[in-house]
N, C-alpha and C positions, 0 to 999 in steps of 0.2 A: 345603611345602605352603602356604607362605604366596604363594607365586608363582600358585599355580592359583585361590587364592580372590579375590585382589588381582583377576588380570586381567579376569573379567568384570563386574567393578566399572567397570573403565575405559567396556566400550563404556557403559557407562550415563551415562559422564562428558562425550560427545561433546555438542558445542552447534555450530550454526549464527548464525555471526556475521550481520551483514548484510551484503549481496554488494556488491563493488565497481562501482558504475554508473558508466558514461561516455556519453558523446557518441556516438551512433550505434545504441548497443543496442536491439534492437526486438522487440515481442514479440506474439502476439493472446491474450487474456482474455475472459472471460464473465462479464459483470458482469450482477446480479441485482438489480433495484428493485423492493423492495415497498412499495406506494402505500396498501396496507391490509391488514389480516390477509386471506387468498387472493387476494388483487389482486396479480400480482407481473410482471412481463417481464424476457426476456434477452435482453442484445445482446453478440455477440461484438467484442470492441473492438479495434484495433492500438493499441499505443503505442509509440512513437521516443522516445529522449532526445535533447533538440537537446544541451545542456549539464549539467554538475554540478559542482556548488561542496562548500564541506564544510560548505554549511547547508543548500541547497538543490538540488533537483532539477526540471530544465524540461524538461517533455517535451510532444509535442503528442500528440491522441488522435481518434481517429475510428471511425463501427463503420467492420468489417472490409468492403470489398466499396464502401463506399460512394464515390462520384465528389466528396461535399460535400468540401471544402477542413476539413481537421484544426483542431481547436481548443487550445490553447496551455496549459499549465495549468504552476502551481508547487507543489510538494510539498516538504515538509521532505526532512532527508535522511534521515531512517526512513520514509520515504513518507506521514507523517500533513499533515493538512489544517487550514489557519488561515482563521479568517474575521475582519473586522472587527467588533467589538461593541463600540460606545460608544468609538469611537477608539483600542483597543486590541487588536492582533493575539490573538488565541485559540485553542490547538487544540483544535477542533472533532470529530476525528476523527484515531484512531491506528491503520489496520489491520495493523500486526506489533508484535511485540513480542519486541524483539532482544536478547538471542540468543535462537535457536530450539533448544528443548532438546525430547528426546521425553518426551512426554506434558503440556508445557506448554499448559496452555489460555488463551484471554483472551476476552474478551466485544468485540464491534465493534459499537457504536450509532452511529449518526446520524440528528438529526432537527433539520431545521429550519424550525422555526415559519412566521418574518419574516425573509428573509435581504436583506439589506443589496441597491439595488441597483449595478451593478455600472458 
């Protein structure tokens, strides 16, 4: 009887750790940009990992089907985004909260009022 009770609990205990990212990995995703309430646009973007280290993911990004040269981007190993604020690197956006588990929720908000010039 204990085994019958314990088995369903194992199904709920599953989680998904951060995937192992390596150079050459590639996919297409849809990015949604909101400018103001009810004003947004979506673009299909191609992402290609150039290389990954224990602390960062270096990847290229371009709109799917575009002939433009892709931009090169650096993210944290958990896909977080950093900005230099007053001389210090600060995580401003973390789109994933690993490990992922059933019914886990988190908010992703990102506002950059006055970005530093690069």
